[in-house]
C-alpha positions in Angstrom: -15.4 -177.5 -5.9 -15.8 -176.8 -2.1 -14.0 -180.5 -1.0 -12.7 -180.9 2.0 -10.3 -183.4 3.7 -9.8 -184.7 7.1 -6.3 -185.4 6.4 -3.5 -187.1 8.3 -0.5 -186.2 7.1 1.8 -189.2 8.8 -0.4 -191.2 6.8 0.3 -192.5 3.1 -3.2 -193.2 1.6 -4.0 -189.7 3.7 -1.2 -188.4 1.0 -2.3 -189.7 -1.9 -5.8 -188.7 -1.2 -4.7 -185.7 -1.2 -2.7 -185.2 -3.7 -5.3 -186.8 -6.6 -7.4 -184.1 -5.1 -5.2 -181.8 -6.2 -3.9 -183.5 -9.1 -7.9 -182.7 -10.5 -7.3 -179.1 -10.1 -9.4 -178.8 -6.7 -7.5 -177.1 -3.7 -9.1 -179.1 -0.6 -10.5 -177.9 2.6 -7.6 -179.7 4.8 -8.3 -180.5 8.5 -5.7 -182.4 10.2 -8.2 -184.5 12.2 -6.3 -184.9 15.0 -5.7 -181.7 15.7 -9.4 -180.4 15.3 -11.7 -183.2 15.4 -14.5 -183.2 13.7 -18.3 -182.5 15.7 -19.8 -185.1 16.6 -22.6 -184.4 14.4 -20.3 -183.8 11.3 -18.3 -187.8 12.3 -21.8 -189.5 12.2 -23.1 -187.4 8.5 -19.9 -188.4 7.4 -19.6 -192.4 8.4 -23.8 -192.0 7.2 -22.8 -190.3 3.9 -20.3 -192.7 3.2 -22.4 -195.7 3.9 -20.7 -197.1 6.9 -21.0 -198.5 10.1 -19.5 -196.6 12.8 -17.9 -199.9 12.9 -16.1 -199.7 9.8 -15.0 -196.0 10.4 -13.0 -196.9 13.5 -8.9 -197.9 13.2 -7.7 -200.4 14.9 -3.6 -200.4 13.3 -1.6 -197.9 15.7 -4.7 -196.5 17.8 -5.6 -197.3 21.8 -8.8 -200.0 20.3 -7.3 -203.1 21.8 -6.7 -201.1 24.9 -10.2 -199.3 25.4 -11.8 -202.7 25.1 -13.5 -201.4 21.4 -14.0 -204.9 20.0 -16.6 -205.4 22.5 -19.3 -205.9 20.3 -22.4 -205.3 23.1 -20.9 -201.6 22.8 -22.9 -199.4 21.3 -22.5 -197.0 18.2 -23.3 -194.2 20.7 -20.5 -195.4 22.9 -18.6 -196.0 20.2 -18.0 -192.4 18.2 -17.8 -190.8 21.9 -14.0 -192.7 21.5 -13.5 -191.7 18.5 -14.1 -188.0 19.7 -12.3 -188.3 22.5 -8.9 -190.7 20.7 -9.1 -188.6 17.1 -6.3 -191.1 15.9 -9.4 -193.7 16.6 -11.6 -192.0 13.1 -9.9 -194.4 9.9 -8.9 -191.6 7.6 -9.1 -189.5 5.1 -12.6 -189.2 5.0 -13.8 -186.8 1.9 -16.5 -184.8 1.8 -17.7 -183.1 -1.9 -20.5 -182.1 -3.6 -20.6 -185.8 -5.2 -20.2 -187.6 -2.0 -18.5 -188.9 0.7 -15.7 -191.4 0.7 -13.1 -192.9 3.5 -10.8 -193.5 0.8 -9.2 -196.4 1.9 -8.5 -197.5 -0.1 -6.7 -193.4 -1.9 -8.3 -194.3 -5.2 -12.5 -194.8 -3.9 -12.0 -190.7 -3.8 -12.0 -190.6 -7.5 -15.4 -192.0 -7.6 -16.3 -188.5 -6.0 -14.1 -186.1 -7.7 -15.0 -184.6 -11.3 -13.0 -186.1 -13.9 -10.7 -183.0 -14.9 -6.9 -184.7 -14.0 -4.1 -182.7 -15.2 -2.5 -185.3 -15.9 -1.5 -188.9 -15.0 -0.8 -189.7 -10.9 0.8 -192.0 -8.9 0.6 -193.5 -5.8 4.3 -192.6 -3.5 4.6 -196.0 -3.6 5.0 -195.8 -7.5 1.2 -197.4 -8.3 -0.7 -195.5 -11.3 -4.2 -194.5 -10.6 -4.8 -192.1 -13.7 -2.7 -192.2 -16.8 -1.4 -189.8 -19.1 -5.2 -188.9 -20.7 -6.0 -188.2 -16.9 -8.6 -191.5 -17.1 -8.6 -193.7 -14.5 -6.5 -196.7 -14.6 -9.0 -199.8 -13.9 
C-alpha cells in the first residue's frame, strides 16, 4: 500500500502516527514537510480530502501564527495557504495520504481509519496509551 506521511520528527503525535503505519506492515514515504513542503495544489488537495477547512489545517501553537495576524477572520483561504507555504511550521501535522483516504492524524489514532487492518500486534503510544490490542485490533 502506498502511504505518504507529512512528518515532523520533533512531534510526538507525528512519531506515534508513523509508528502505527509501520505497525500495520507498511513502510510509508516520509516527507519532512518542514524541509520539503507540499506544493500548493498538494496542500489544498490534502486539506479538502481530509474534510477540513484551511483554518482547521493551520497550527497555532509554537508557530508565527499570532505574529502574522492569521487569526483575522477577514483573511482569505488563499492568503492562509500562502502563509502555510511560506512558513511550513504553520501546516498542522501529520497529514497522511493513503489509497483509503487522507487524514490529519490528530489524535494519531485517526490514521487507523485509512490503513488496512493488518497490524502486526499490540501498539501503545509514546505516553503508554494502548491503541491496538494483542489481537491486532483497534482499541476503542
